[in-house]
C-alpha positions as CSV (number, residue, x, y, z in Angstrom):
1,M,25.8,21.0,4.4
2,T,23.5,18.4,2.8
3,Q,22.7,19.2,-0.9
4,Q,19.0,19.8,-1.6
5,P,17.6,17.0,-3.8
6,A,16.1,17.6,-7.2
7,V,12.3,17.7,-7.3
8,R,10.0,15.8,-9.7
9,I,6.2,16.2,-9.9
10,V,4.0,13.4,-11.3
11,R,0.2,13.5,-11.7
12,D,-1.6,10.7,-9.9
13,R,-3.1,8.2,-12.4
14,S,-3.4,5.1,-10.2
15,I,-6.1,3.2,-8.4
16,R,-5.6,0.5,-5.8
17,L,-7.6,-2.8,-6.0
18,K,-8.1,-4.9,-2.9
19,V,-8.3,-8.2,-4.7
20,I,-8.3,-10.5,-1.6
21,D,-8.5,-10.2,2.1
22,E,-6.7,-13.5,3.1
23,C,-3.2,-13.1,4.5
24,G,-0.7,-15.5,6.3
25,L,0.9,-12.7,8.4
26,A,-0.5,-10.8,11.4
27,C,1.4,-7.4,11.3
28,T,0.6,-5.2,14.3
29,F,0.4,-2.1,12.1
30,C,-1.8,-3.4,9.3
31,H,-4.6,-1.1,8.0
32,S,-5.9,-3.9,5.7
33,E,-6.9,-1.1,3.2
34,G,-9.5,0.1,5.7
35,T,-11.7,-3.1,5.8
36,P,-12.1,-5.5,8.7
37,V,-10.5,-8.9,8.6
38,T,-13.1,-10.9,6.8
39,A,-12.3,-14.3,8.3
40,D,-12.7,-12.8,11.8
41,N,-15.9,-11.0,11.2
42,R,-18.0,-13.1,8.8
43,G,-21.5,-13.7,10.2
44,R,-21.2,-10.7,12.6
45,T,-24.4,-8.7,12.8
46,A,-23.4,-6.0,15.3
47,L,-21.5,-3.0,14.1
48,P,-18.8,-1.7,14.3
49,F,-16.8,-4.7,13.1
50,A,-14.0,-5.9,15.3
51,A,-10.7,-4.1,14.5
52,G,-8.8,-7.1,15.8
53,P,-6.9,-9.1,16.7
54,G,-9.5,-11.8,16.3
55,R,-9.0,-15.6,15.9
56,S,-6.5,-15.0,13.1
57,G,-4.4,-12.6,15.1
58,R,-4.7,-10.1,12.2
59,V,-5.7,-6.4,12.8
60,S,-7.3,-3.6,10.8
61,I,-6.1,-0.6,12.8
62,Y,-9.0,1.7,11.7
63,G,-11.7,-0.9,11.5
64,G,-13.3,0.0,14.8
65,T,-13.6,3.7,14.1
66,N,-13.8,4.3,10.3
67,G,-17.5,3.5,9.9
68,V,-16.9,0.6,7.5
69,R,-20.1,-1.4,6.9
70,F,-19.0,-4.2,4.6
71,L,-16.5,-7.1,4.5
72,A,-14.2,-7.4,1.5
73,A,-14.7,-10.3,-0.9
74,R,-12.2,-11.8,-3.4
75,M,-12.3,-10.3,-6.8
76,E,-12.3,-12.6,-9.8
77,P,-11.1,-11.9,-13.4
78,D,-14.7,-11.9,-14.8
79,R,-16.9,-9.5,-16.7
80,A,-18.1,-7.7,-13.6
81,F,-14.5,-7.1,-12.5
82,R,-13.4,-5.8,-15.9
83,R,-16.5,-3.5,-16.1
84,A,-15.9,-2.1,-12.6
85,V,-12.2,-1.4,-13.2
86,R,-12.9,0.1,-16.6
87,T,-15.6,2.4,-15.1
88,V,-13.3,3.6,-12.3
89,A,-10.3,4.0,-14.5
90,K,-12.2,6.1,-17.0
91,A,-13.9,8.2,-14.3
92,F,-10.6,9.1,-12.6
93,D,-8.3,9.1,-15.7
94,A,-6.2,6.2,-14.3
95,G,-3.7,4.3,-16.4
96,E,-2.2,2.3,-13.6
97,V,-3.7,-0.2,-11.1
98,H,-2.1,-1.7,-8.0
99,L,-3.1,-5.1,-6.6
100,T,-3.3,-5.1,-2.8
101,G,-4.9,-7.2,-0.1
102,G,-4.6,-9.1,2.2
103,E,-2.0,-10.9,0.2
104,P,-2.4,-10.9,-3.6
105,T,-0.1,-13.9,-4.2
106,L,-2.6,-16.1,-2.3
107,H,-5.2,-15.4,-4.9
108,P,-5.7,-18.6,-6.9
109,E,-6.1,-16.5,-10.1
110,V,-3.7,-13.7,-9.5
111,S,-2.1,-14.0,-13.0
112,G,-5.6,-14.0,-14.5
113,L,-6.3,-10.7,-12.8
114,V,-3.1,-9.3,-14.2
115,A,-3.9,-10.5,-17.7
116,A,-7.4,-9.0,-17.5
117,L,-6.0,-5.6,-16.5
118,T,-3.1,-5.5,-19.0
119,G,-5.6,-6.6,-21.6
120,M,-7.4,-3.3,-20.9
121,G,-4.2,-1.4,-21.5
122,L,-3.5,-0.7,-17.8
123,C,-0.1,-0.8,-16.2
124,V,-0.2,-3.3,-13.3
125,G,1.7,-3.3,-10.0
126,M,1.4,-5.4,-6.8
127,T,2.2,-5.1,-3.1
128,S,3.0,-8.5,-1.7
129,N,4.5,-10.0,1.4
130,G,5.9,-12.7,-0.8
131,E,4.0,-15.7,0.6
132,R,3.6,-17.4,-2.8
133,G,5.5,-15.0,-4.9
134,R,8.1,-17.5,-6.1
135,Q,5.3,-19.8,-7.3
136,V,3.2,-17.2,-9.1
137,M,5.8,-14.7,-10.4
138,P,6.5,-16.6,-13.7
139,D,2.8,-16.5,-14.7
140,C,2.3,-13.0,-13.5
141,S,5.3,-11.9,-15.5
142,A,4.0,-13.6,-18.6
143,A,0.6,-11.8,-18.0
144,G,2.4,-8.5,-18.0
145,L,3.0,-7.6,-14.4
146,D,5.1,-4.4,-14.4
147,R,6.4,-4.3,-10.8
148,V,6.0,-5.8,-7.4
149,N,6.7,-4.1,-4.0
150,V,7.6,-6.8,-1.5
151,S,6.9,-6.0,2.1
152,V,9.6,-7.5,4.2
153,F,9.8,-7.6,8.0
154,G,13.1,-9.2,8.9
155,T,16.1,-11.1,7.9
156,T,15.5,-13.6,10.7
157,A,12.5,-15.3,12.2
158,E,13.0,-13.3,15.4
159,E,12.9,-10.0,13.5
160,L,9.7,-11.0,11.7
161,R,8.1,-12.0,15.0
162,A,8.9,-8.6,16.4
163,V,6.1,-7.0,14.3
164,Q,3.6,-9.9,14.4
165,H,0.7,-10.6,16.8
166,P,2.3,-12.6,19.6
167,G,0.2,-15.7,19.0
168,R,0.7,-15.9,15.2
169,F,4.2,-17.5,15.2
170,A,4.7,-19.4,18.4
171,A,7.6,-21.4,16.8
172,A,10.5,-20.0,14.8
173,G,10.1,-22.4,11.9
174,P,7.0,-20.9,10.2
175,A,8.3,-17.4,10.7
176,G,11.6,-18.4,9.1
177,A,9.7,-19.8,6.1
178,K,7.9,-16.5,5.7
179,V,11.3,-14.6,5.7
180,R,12.7,-17.0,3.0
181,A,9.5,-16.6,0.9
182,A,9.9,-12.8,0.8
183,S,13.5,-13.1,-0.4
184,Q,12.6,-15.7,-3.0
185,T,9.8,-13.5,-4.3
186,V,12.2,-10.6,-4.9
187,R,14.7,-12.8,-6.6
188,A,11.9,-14.5,-8.7
189,A,10.6,-11.1,-9.8
190,V,14.0,-9.9,-10.9
191,S,14.8,-13.1,-12.7
192,H,11.5,-12.9,-14.7
193,G,11.9,-9.2,-15.7
194,V,9.5,-7.7,-13.2
195,K,10.7,-4.5,-11.5
196,A,11.1,-5.3,-7.7
197,S,11.4,-3.1,-4.7
198,V,11.4,-3.9,-1.0
199,N,8.9,-2.1,1.4
200,I,9.9,-1.8,5.1
201,V,7.5,-0.2,7.6
202,V,9.4,1.4,10.4
203,P,7.2,1.7,13.5
204,G,9.8,3.3,15.9
205,P,13.3,3.5,17.3
206,E,13.3,0.0,18.7
207,H,13.2,-1.3,15.1
208,V,16.2,0.6,13.8
209,D,18.6,-2.3,14.0
210,R,16.1,-4.6,12.2
211,V,15.6,-2.1,9.4
212,V,19.3,-1.4,9.0
213,N,19.8,-5.2,8.6
214,L,17.1,-5.3,5.9
215,V,18.6,-2.3,4.0
216,E,22.0,-3.9,3.9
217,A,20.6,-7.4,3.0
218,Y,18.2,-6.3,0.2
219,G,19.9,-3.1,-1.0
220,Q,22.5,-5.2,-2.9
221,F,19.9,-6.3,-5.5
222,A,16.7,-4.3,-5.1
223,D,15.5,-0.8,-4.3
224,V,14.6,-0.4,-0.7
225,R,11.6,1.8,0.4
226,M,11.1,2.7,4.0
227,L,7.5,3.6,4.9
228,T,6.2,5.5,8.0
229,S,3.9,3.5,10.3
230,L,0.5,5.4,10.2
231,Q,-0.3,4.9,13.8
232,D,3.2,5.7,15.1
233,G,3.7,9.2,13.6
234,A,6.7,11.1,14.9
235,R,8.3,8.0,16.4
236,S,8.3,6.4,13.0
237,L,9.8,9.5,11.3
238,D,12.5,9.7,14.0
239,A,13.4,6.0,13.5
240,I,13.7,6.5,9.7
241,S,16.0,9.4,10.2
242,E,18.2,7.3,12.4
243,V,18.3,4.5,9.8
244,L,19.3,7.0,7.1
245,S,22.1,8.3,9.3
246,R,23.3,4.7,10.0
247,V,23.5,3.8,6.3
248,G,25.1,7.1,5.2
249,A,22.2,8.1,3.0
250,E,22.2,11.4,1.0
251,P,19.1,12.7,-0.7
252,V,19.0,12.7,-4.5
253,L,15.5,13.1,-5.8
254,R,12.2,14.2,-4.2
255,T,9.0,13.1,-6.0
256,F,5.5,14.4,-5.3
257,T,2.5,12.5,-6.6
258,A,0.3,15.5,-7.3
259,G,-3.3,14.9,-6.1
260,T,-2.4,12.5,-3.3
261,S,-0.5,12.7,0.1
262,D,2.3,10.6,-1.3
263,E,5.8,12.1,-1.3
264,R,9.0,10.1,-1.7
265,T,12.7,10.9,-1.5
266,L,15.4,8.8,-3.2
267,Y,18.6,8.5,-1.2
268,R,22.0,7.0,-2.2
269,A,23.4,5.0,0.7
270,L,26.9,3.6,1.3
271,G,27.8,1.2,-1.5
272,G,25.6,3.0,-4.0
273,R,22.4,1.4,-2.6
274,A,19.1,3.1,-3.6
275,V,17.0,3.8,-0.5
276,H,13.6,5.5,-0.9
277,V,11.6,7.1,2.0
278,K,7.9,7.5,1.6
279,R,6.2,10.2,3.7
280,L,2.6,11.3,3.9
281,L,1.8,14.9,3.4
282,P,-1.3,16.7,5.0
283,V,-3.2,16.7,1.7
284,R,-7.0,17.1,1.8
285,L,-9.8,17.0,-0.7
286,P,-11.3,20.5,-0.6
287,D,-15.0,19.5,-0.1
288,T,-15.0,15.9,1.1
289,C,-12.5,16.5,3.9
290,A,-13.6,20.0,4.9
291,S,-16.0,18.8,7.6
292,C,-14.3,15.6,8.6
293,R,-13.9,14.9,12.3
294,F,-10.3,13.7,11.7
295,D,-9.2,16.9,9.9
296,N,-6.9,18.3,12.6
297,G,-3.2,18.2,13.4
298,T,-3.2,14.6,14.8
299,D,-6.1,12.4,13.7
300,C,-5.8,12.4,9.9
301,Q,-2.9,10.0,9.5
302,E,-2.9,9.2,5.7
303,G,-4.4,12.4,4.2
304,Y,-6.0,11.9,0.8
305,Y,-4.0,9.0,-0.7
306,G,-6.0,8.2,-3.7
307,I,-8.8,5.9,-5.0
308,R,-9.3,2.4,-3.8
309,L,-11.7,-0.2,-5.3
310,Y,-13.3,-2.9,-3.2
311,L,-15.7,-5.8,-3.8
312,T,-18.1,-6.4,-0.9
313,E,-19.4,-9.8,0.2
314,E,-22.8,-8.6,-1.3
315,E,-20.9,-8.6,-4.7
316,E,-21.1,-4.9,-5.1
317,Y,-18.0,-3.0,-6.3
318,T,-17.4,0.2,-4.3
319,V,-14.9,3.0,-4.4
320,G,-13.2,4.4,-1.3
321,V,-11.4,7.7,-0.8
322,C,-10.1,7.3,2.8
323,I,-9.3,4.3,4.9
324,Q,-10.1,6.3,8.0
325,R,-13.5,7.2,6.6
326,M,-14.9,4.1,5.0
327,D,-18.4,5.5,5.4
328,L,-17.5,7.7,2.4
329,C,-17.4,4.7,0.1
330,V,-19.5,5.1,-3.1
331,P,-20.9,2.1,-5.2
332,V,-19.3,2.1,-8.6
333,A,-22.8,2.1,-10.1
334,E,-23.4,5.6,-8.5
335,L,-20.1,7.2,-9.7
336,P,-21.4,8.9,-12.8
337,G,-24.0,10.9,-10.8
338,G,-21.8,11.7,-7.8
339,G,-19.6,14.7,-7.1
340,I,-16.5,12.8,-6.0
341,V,-15.3,12.3,-9.6
342,A,-15.3,15.9,-10.5
343,E,-13.8,16.9,-7.1
344,V,-10.9,14.4,-7.4
345,R,-10.1,15.3,-11.0
346,T,-10.2,19.0,-10.3
347,F,-8.1,18.6,-7.2
348,K,-5.4,16.7,-9.1
349,E,-5.0,19.4,-11.7
350,S,-4.9,22.1,-9.0
351,E,-2.2,20.2,-7.1
352,V,-0.1,19.9,-10.3
353,R,-0.2,23.6,-10.7
354,R,0.4,24.4,-7.0
355,L,3.4,22.1,-6.7
356,T,4.9,23.3,-10.0
357,R,4.6,26.9,-8.9
358,R,6.3,26.1,-5.6
359,Y,9.1,23.9,-6.8
360,G,9.5,24.9,-10.4
361,A,9.5,21.3,-11.5
362,G,7.4,19.1,-13.7
């Protein structure tokens, strides 16, 4: 009988910053933080925006249905950026920020962003596919980057191409270069004192062999995290279970991020490898989500995951609470008078109490 893992409860204190939309990959399951692919939709006047794939081959899986009305612009480490982040962090009692995209390492001033954020006393993480991680990691480390989660998709060009738009990598050479770049990013992070983990999205059973290869390749020198594919639901969960069985994983610690849908379990696999599995719980904001058309047993795929900050092409910073309901975004300038701040903060506290009562942990 499998031993039940210990339980840990942490209060959500993070916000996600979509600092750039550009990306050199074209993953078939990408949600692009809820915004359309800017390069494929710039100049478009008719709404809704195209979910993709467009000219780039990239997709935004919710872009055609989530009511988004803006394109994401590149954030710069200037006064407006610092003001917006400071306002949002204070409003939601956040001490951590996480750089997302697109691909943050393609940002020409990514280390400047990190420096601006750490200069405000914030802990900074990043999710990256590693395109330029080897080149930027030394400066990002010097600027105070705490950790990087590297999304990897294969150990070979063919494995990478299995989760890309068919037209993106017609030849194996460029795909192989992307595979090597991801590995180099993980190693560069470790060598420069940045905590590194490897993110692997698991769409379904047909990807089990690919994921097992990744766990065995990367688990020797970095933590590995398997993530469910939002649009694949039960198929994704079944595939993750198969991978865990294949690598002989046993559960050790279950962590709930109170106030979000994020739940993660740490497993120890054969050889002592650390394997984490991230699952999304059916968590809802009590007021904002109450009348949502997606609030049923099948359509709400991420639940309430937390606060995201965007910069629109009209140079307005705006806050989102759901990548499936981008029509709920609120301009940062309107946060002080809005009800979402009080709702989120109250919800976080109530979730800490609820989970503590249920699991007796803290």
